C-alpha positions in Angstrom: -21.9 3.0 10.9 -21.5 6.5 12.3 -18.7 8.4 10.7 -18.1 12.0 9.7 -15.5 11.4 7.0 -14.7 8.6 4.7 -11.4 8.1 2.9 -12.1 6.6 -0.5 -9.5 4.9 -2.7 -10.5 4.5 -6.4 -9.4 4.7 -10.0 -8.2 7.7 -11.9 -8.5 5.9 -15.2 -10.4 7.6 -18.0 -11.0 4.3 -19.9 -13.4 2.4 -17.8 -16.9 1.1 -18.6 -19.5 3.7 -17.8 -21.0 1.6 -15.0 -17.9 2.4 -12.8 -18.3 6.1 -13.3 -22.1 5.8 -12.6 -21.3 4.0 -9.4 -18.9 6.7 -8.3 -21.5 9.4 -9.2 -24.2 7.6 -7.1 -21.8 7.2 -4.2 -20.9 10.9 -4.2 -24.5 12.0 -4.1 -25.4 9.4 -1.4 -22.5 10.5 0.8 -23.3 14.2 0.3 -26.9 13.6 1.3 -25.7 11.8 4.4 -23.3 14.7 5.3 -20.3 12.4 5.2 -17.2 14.2 4.1 -15.2 12.6 1.3 -11.5 12.4 1.7 -9.8 11.3 -1.6 -6.9 11.7 -3.9 -7.8 15.2 -5.2 -8.0 14.4 -8.9 -10.7 15.3 -11.4 -10.3 12.2 -13.6 -11.7 8.7 -13.6 -13.8 7.5 -10.7 -12.1 10.1 -8.5 -13.5 12.9 -10.6 -17.0 11.4 -10.9 -17.2 10.8 -7.2 -15.9 14.3 -6.1 -17.9 16.2 -8.7 -21.2 14.5 -7.9 -20.7 15.0 -4.2 -20.0 18.7 -4.7 -23.0 19.1 -7.0 -25.2 17.5 -4.3 -23.9 20.0 -1.7 -21.3 17.6 -0.1 -18.0 18.3 1.4 -14.9 16.9 -0.4 -11.3 17.2 0.6 -8.5 16.1 -1.8 -4.9 15.3 -1.0 -2.7 15.4 -4.1 1.1 15.4 -4.5 2.4 18.3 -6.5 3.8 16.0 -9.3 0.2 14.7 -9.9 -1.6 18.0 -10.2 -1.5 18.0 -14.0 -1.6 14.2 -14.4 -4.7 13.7 -12.3 -6.1 17.1 -13.2 -6.5 18.6 -9.7 -10.2 19.2 -9.0 -10.6 23.0 -8.5 -14.3 22.6 -7.5 -13.9 20.7 -4.3 -14.1 22.1 -0.8 -10.5 21.9 0.1 -7.2 20.6 -1.4 -4.1 19.8 0.4 -1.0 19.7 -1.8 1.7 17.4 -0.5 5.3 16.6 -1.6 5.0 12.9 -2.3 2.9 9.8 -2.3 3.9 8.8 1.2 2.6 12.1 2.6 -0.6 11.7 0.5 -1.2 8.2 1.9 -0.5 9.4 5.5 -3.0 12.2 5.2 -5.6 10.0 3.6 -5.2 7.6 6.5 -5.3 10.3 9.2 -8.3 12.2 7.9 -10.8 9.4 7.3 -12.9 7.8 10.1 -13.2 4.7 7.8 -12.1 3.5 4.4 -14.0 2.7 1.3 -12.0 0.8 -1.4 -13.5 1.0 -4.9 -12.1 -0.6 -8.0 -8.8 0.8 -9.0 -5.3 0.1 -10.4 -1.9 -0.2 -8.8 -2.2 2.9 -6.6 -5.6 1.8 -5.2 -4.2 -1.8 -4.7 -1.3 -0.4 -2.7 -3.5 1.8 -0.6 -5.9 -1.0 0.1 -3.4 -3.6 1.1 -1.6 -1.1 3.3 -4.7 -0.2 5.4 -5.7 -3.8 5.5 -2.3 -4.9 6.6 -2.2 -2.2 9.3 -5.6 -3.4 10.6 -4.3 -7.0 10.6 -1.4 -5.7 12.7 -3.8 -3.8 15.0 -2.3 -0.4 14.1 -5.8 1.0 13.7 -9.3 -0.1 14.2 -11.1 1.9 11.5 -13.7 0.2 9.4 -12.7 -1.0 5.9 -15.3 -1.5 3.3 -14.3 -3.3 0.1 -16.7 -2.5 -2.7 -16.4 -5.6 -4.8 -18.3 -4.1 -7.7 -18.7 -6.6 -10.5 -16.4 -8.9 -8.5 -13.5 -6.6 -9.1 -11.8 -7.5 -5.8 -12.6 -11.2 -5.9 -9.0 -12.3 -6.5 -7.7 -10.1 -3.7 -10.3 -11.5 -1.3 -9.5 -15.0 -2.3 -5.8 -14.3 -1.8 -6.4 -13.2 1.8 -8.6 -16.3 2.3 -5.9 -18.5 1.0 -3.3 -16.9 3.2 -5.5 -17.9 6.2 -6.2 -21.4 4.9 -2.5 -22.1 4.3 -1.5 -20.6 7.7 0.3 -17.5 6.3 -2.1 -15.5 8.4 -3.8 -16.1 11.7 -6.7 -13.6 11.1 -9.7 -13.9 8.9 -10.0 -11.2 6.2 -13.8 -11.1 6.8 -13.2 -10.1 10.4 -11.0 -7.2 9.2 -13.0 -5.9 6.3 -16.6 -5.7 5.2 -17.0 -6.8 1.6 -20.1 -5.6 -0.4 -21.1 -5.9 -4.0 -23.9 -3.4 -4.6 -24.9 0.2 -3.9 -27.9 -1.0 -1.9 -25.6 -3.0 0.4 -23.5 0.1 0.9 -26.5 2.2 1.7 -27.6 -0.3 4.4 -24.4 0.3 6.3 -25.2 3.9 6.8 
């Protein structure tokens, strides 16, 4: 995969098992070393903070998009290369969509789930042709993947999820893509 920028959706939770933050750290360093610009939500908490800080520490480029009302909640990361402050979530999602050449979906909560299903739906509808990578770390996304498979099996969809998205489980699998 040849891309210059990668939009990453992930958790802002401060209460995860350390493995999730370690994964985000490792991804940040790897992407920085590959000179792939990270586009993300702009926060300095959770996996978002781990990802962005490790990338910056490794000399990478990181651009955050954060709505004004989340600046204090997600603790806007002052260390990153560039931050775009927007008015609302819709503007944030639009910019995250526009600025990335591809999407990486890491484990996350309701915001990540919404962002993931939106870009997946838009690809099903052929509104974009960007690559989507689902990082199914510790089988986190297994239920979502099964739901898409069931929608095809029961004729609620006419497209195979696995033709739309690449699902991986490990950092080594991710590294092989690039």
